[in-house]
Each structure stands twice: as C-alpha cells, then as structure tokens.
FIFI-949350 format. One record per residue: residue in three letters; x, y, z of N, C-alpha, C in turn. Coordinates in steps of 0.1 Angstrom, whole numbers, plus 5000, padded with zeros to 4 digits. Last residue first. Example, Ala and Ser with C-alpha at 12.3 -4.5 7.8 and 13.67 -1.06 7.14 Angstrom:
<selos>
SER512849785071513749895071512950005079ALA513249435078512349555078513249675078
</selos>
This chain:
<selos>
ILE510251354956511551434956512151364945THR507551234948507751364959508951444956GLY507550994940507551094936507351234938GLU507250784959506150834957506050974950ASP510150684959508950614955507550684949GLU510750944973511050884963510150804952LEU509850905000509251034993509951004979VAL511250655006509550675006508950754995LYS514150755010513350645002511950634994ILE513150945032513350965018513350855008LEU513150745051511850825049512250905034PRO515650635053514450555049513350665044VAL516750845058517150785044516250705041THR514951095077515950975078515850935063ILE513351325097513851295086515351205085ARG510851175112511951245111512551205103ARG507251225112508151125113509651245111LYS504951375107504951345117506151245122LEU503951385079503851265084504351225099LYS504251675080502851605075502951475080LEU507151725088505951805096504451695094SER508351565068508151525081507151615088ALA507451735043506751595043507351535057HIS508651975049507252005052506751845052ASP511451885050510851975060509551945060LEU511551795021511651745034511051745046ALA511352085009510451935007510051845016ASP513652185016512552215017511452115017LEU515452015004515352025021514252055022ILE515352074978514951944985514551895001GLY516152304978514652294971514052154979ASP518852284986517852364993516352344993LEU519652144963519452054978518552144986GLU519252354944518352224944518352174956LYS521252494952520152554952519052444950ILE523852324953523352394967521652454963ASN523952044934523352164934523252224945ARG524251764937525451834945525151964941SER521351564944522251684936523051714943LYS520751304954520151354948520451454940ARG523251144960522051034954521151144945SER525051254978525551154968524451144959ILE523451484992524451524980525151424966LEU521651255003521451394996522551454982TYR523451115018522951085008522051185000HIS524751355034525251275025524351185010ILE522251385049523151525040524051445031VAL521851165062521251215054522051315040GLU524251115079524251005067522951055059ARG524151345094525251345082524851235073SER520951445101521951345104523451355091VAL519051745106519451605098520451555101ARG516551935123517851885123517751715115VAL515552275116515752115113516752045116ASN515752545117515052435130514752295124ARG516452645095515252625094514452535107ASP518952675096518352785096516852755094ARG519752405098519652475111518852595107ALA519552335068518652265079518552335091LEU521452515061520552535056519252485065LYS523852355074523352515080521952515072ASP523852145061523352155075523052285083VAL524852225036523352185039523252175052ILE527252335043525752435041524852395042VAL528552145051528652185059527452305057MET528451955023528251885035527551985047ARG530152125009528452135005527652055019ILE532552115019531752225016530352185018ALA532951835014532651855023532251995026ASP532351914979531551794988531551825002GLU533152214973533752104972532752014984PRO531252484954531852424964532452284964PRO532052644924530852574935531852504942GLU533252994917533052804918532152744928LEU532653244899532553184914532353054909ARG534553524887533853384887533553334899PHE534053874884534453764897533653624888VAL534654214884534354064874534653974883LEU534054554886534854414892533754304886GLY534554774858534254724869534854564878SER535154734830536454844837535654814849LYS533554564822534754504824535754594832ILE531054744817530854654828532354604833ARG532354854798531854914803531754854818SER532754624776533654724779533554794793GLN529654564775530254494781531754544783LEU529054824762528554804779529254654780HIS530554784738530454904749529854874762PRO529054554727530654604728530654724740ASN526354424723526454574728528354574736ASP526154164716525954274704525754404713THR526454014736527654004726527454084714PHE525853994763525954144757526854134747THR528253754770526453804774526953964767GLU530453634772529253544762528453614764GLU532353754782532753824770531453704760LEU531353734812530953824803531053834786PRO529853404816531353524818530253634808THR526853344829527553324814528753414816ARG524953364849525653224845526153214833SER525053654869524853594853525453444857GLY524353924886525053814883523953764870MET525454274891524754174881525054044886LEU524854614898525454514905524454374894LEU525954924891525254834884525454704887PRO526155194914526755074906525454994903ALA526455554908525555474915526355314908GLY527255784898528155724904527355614907THR525655924876525256004896526255904902ARG526055864858525656004855526056044871THR525555554857527255634855526755774858LEU522755514858523755494869524955544870LYS522355574829521455664841522455624853ASN523955394817524355534813523655604828SER522855194824523555174832524255294826LEU520055194813520155214831521955244831ASN520855174784519955324791520255334806TRP521454894787522455004783522255154787LEU518754824798520054784806521054894800HIS517654854768517154904780518254904793GLY518754684753519054854753518654914762ALA518354434761519654494761519454644765ASP515254484755516054454771517354514773GLU515254424732514854544736515454574750GLY517454154730516554224725516754404727GLN517853994765517953994752516954094744ILE518953864795518453964789518653984774LEU519653634805518653574800518253744793HIS522153724821522453654807520853614799VAL521353834844521853874831521453814820ASP520553714870520053644857520053734845ASP519554024886519853874882519453804872ILE520554354894519754274886520254104884ALA520754614912520954504914519954404901ALA521454944912520354864908521154724906ALA521455254939522055134934521155064924PHE520355464947521655464951522455364944LEU518755704931519055594925520355564931SER516855944952517655924941518255794940ARG513455984959514555954959515455914951GLY510656084950511756184946513156114953ASP508955854955509055924968510156034967PRO510655614931509255674944510055794950PRO512755704906512355644920511355684924ASP511355774876511855824885512055744899GLU510855604845510355644855511655664865ALA511955454822510755594818510755624832ILE513955304835514455414821513655504822SER512355114845513555184857514155334845ARG511055004830510255114838511455174846ARG512554794817511954914812511355044819LEU513054664842514254734835513554804827ASP510154534850511254664857512454714851PRO510354374829509754484829510054594834PHE512054164815512454224824511754394826SER511453824806511553944804511954014813PRO511553474795511653584806511653704800PRO508753344775509853344778510453474788LEU507953294811508353234802508053294787GLY508153554840507553494829508353394819VAL510953774846509753754850509253614838PRO514153834862513253814853512153744860GLU514554144885514754004878513653994870ILE515954414900515454374889515454224884THR515954684921516354534918515254484914LEU517354944935516654924928516454754920VAL517355184964518255064955517154974948THR517155504973516755384972517655264961CYS517855724999517955694983517355574982HIS517755885022516855915014517055864999LEU519955775036520355885032519455925019GLY518955555052519255665060519555785050ARG518655405031517455445040517855555046ALA521455265021520455395012519255455019GLU522055085039522855235040521955335033ARG519954895037520154955049520855095046ILE520654875008518854895010519354985024LEU522954745008522854875006521354935010LEU522354485022523454565029523254705024ASP520754395002520254415016521154515024THR522554384979521654444982520854494993LEU524254144994524754294985523754384992ALA522353924991523054005007523654155004LYS522053934967520553964975521154034988LEU524553834958523753924950522554054962ILE524453604972525853724975524953844970HIS522653434964522753474975523753604979THR522953424934521753504939522053514954LYS525753294935525353444928524253504936GLY526053034943526153114954526053284946THR526152844924527252874929527252994942GLY523652774912523952674925525652734932HIS524952714877523752744886524452674903THR528352864871527252784873526152804881GLY528953224872529053084876527852994871TYR529353574878529153474869529753294873LEU528953894883529353764891528653654883TYR529854244885529354144875529753994882LEU529454564894529354434901529354334887SER531054904892529854824890530654674891PRO532355114916532455034905531054944900ALA531155464921531155314928530755214915PRO532055794932531355664921531955534928ARG530855734963530155744949531755814946GLN531055454986531455584982531255614969LEU529355275010529855284995529755434993SER530755075029530355165031530555235018GLY531054785015530354805029530054975034TYR531954794990530854814988530254835002VAL534354674995534254824984532754864985SER534754505014535354585013535054665004ARG532854305000532154355013533154495016ILE533654214978532754304978532354384989THR535954094987536354214977535154324981LEU535053894999535754005005536154145003VAL533653734978532653804989533753894999ALA535853704962534853784957533753844970GLU537253494977537953624971536953804965GLN535653324980536053374991536853514984ILE534453074966533753264964534253354975GLY535952874966535152934954534653074952ASP536252854992537452914985536952944971HIS533452975013534352895007535252934997VAL531353095033532253155025533253015024VAL527653075039529352985044530153035027LEU525853335050526753255040528153185042ASN525053465071524653315070524953245056GLU526353725070526253635081526153495076PHE525253835041526853765043526753715059THR521953685035522953805040524453735040PHE518953655027519853595023521353715028ARG516453485044516553595042518353575038PRO514253235027515353285037516053395034PRO510453265025511953255019513053285029THR508453055043509053185043510253145036SER507352785020507852835032508153005034LEU504352645006505652715004506052785020PRO503152325010502952455012504452525010LEU502652014992504152124997503652274998VAL501051774996501051884992502151944996LEU501651414981501751554992501851654986GLN499551154973499951294969500151394980SER499050924987498650964973499651084962MET501150755008500650865003499950874987LEU502150485007502050615022501050675017ARG500550224994501450354994501050425003MET500349865001500050025001501050145001
</selos>
C-alpha cells in the first residue's frame, strides 16, 4: 500500500540572504571579501559588479546579501536601491523598462541597481539595460549583476556595455567541494530549525543533487513531509518519498 497518494507541499517563508548566513569557501572567498570591502561603506562613484558561475554557485545569495546591505545604507540617505529579476516564460524584464521611464518613488535618488540572471536579457531589454547603465553612471551609482555566463558571452551585441562592465569588478564563482556542501546543507537545515544527520546529508549529495539551490529545495520538501507525516527526516523516509515521486 502506498504511504500517500499525493503530498501537497506548502511554500515556506523564503530565507533571508545575508553575508552573515553565507558559508564562505574557496570558490567564492575572493569575491565576498572584495565585495564587502568595496561596498561596505559605499562611496560614489562606485564600480559595477558582475558575478558569474554555474547554477548553484551562490550568485543569487551574494547579490541579495549585497542588496540587503545597500538598502539599509540607502534608507538613511533618502535613496533607493532598484532590484530587477526576470519574469515569465520566455523571461522578460519589465522592471528594467520601467526603470528607464520612471524616476524612483518619493523623489529618492537611485543608490544602486541589482539585476539577477542578466544572461537572459535579450532584444529590447538589452537596450534598456544600456540606458539604465548610462543613468547610473551619471550619478556614480553601481550596477550589480548576476549571470550564468561569462561577460564575453553576454551582451555580445553591445561591446560598449561589455567594456563598461569589464572596467568594474568581475568575479567567477566556483561551486563548493563536497565537504563544504555538507556544511552548507547542515546550515540550511539548522536555519529551518530542522535536524538532519550526516547520513541524510551524504545521501542527498551523493544520490539527489550536488547543486546547492536544488538541495535547498529538496530540504524544504523534506521539512514539509516530515511535519505532515510526523516522522523524522531519515534515509528510509527519503526513499519512501522518492517512490512516491515527491522528491
């Protein structure tokens, strides 16, 4: 008999991305140290930032941590930090278009702009990004970007934008080793107040995924399943959920 016909997994509260809860390893250490030094007390003009690496290397976490830091600093200066992410399929950047046509709310000056997944920007949106870059350059505010592709493979139709970004900070992020993955998954669990054994973590990394973002999603699913079934998170429970097609 099947344990359950279907497990409905409610969405949990999204984690807060900060530098304090980031596990720093060799693959991202240089980038993190430089970013915290350069943007920790932002002085204008500030350089642009381009982070790139494969899925799950920590680009989004670092970018959101930096954005959070700048938002807190901008609040006291009556400024605003613009955050832009892709929406829909195929992805587009409507907030990027609006950033060109509209001034920041409440008459606040633009302190910085952060855009994740810029490798998805195409067509007219690439032109809007160039215009936003010009707008930021005039005020000395930084353009902060995350991408899965290196700069030379991005914005290939706009060498002027490539050159401008290249003059700022550009960092390639590398994925962590498995020993660090173990530490990161354990921390992700503890941040949820969930206890998982090393056996469980090793199983997830060796059998399910070595990608931190995917492991975070699996851990979230296990947390909800554990609460629903009133069972501890163990390898046998994981195997049951695998048979059910839940994870």
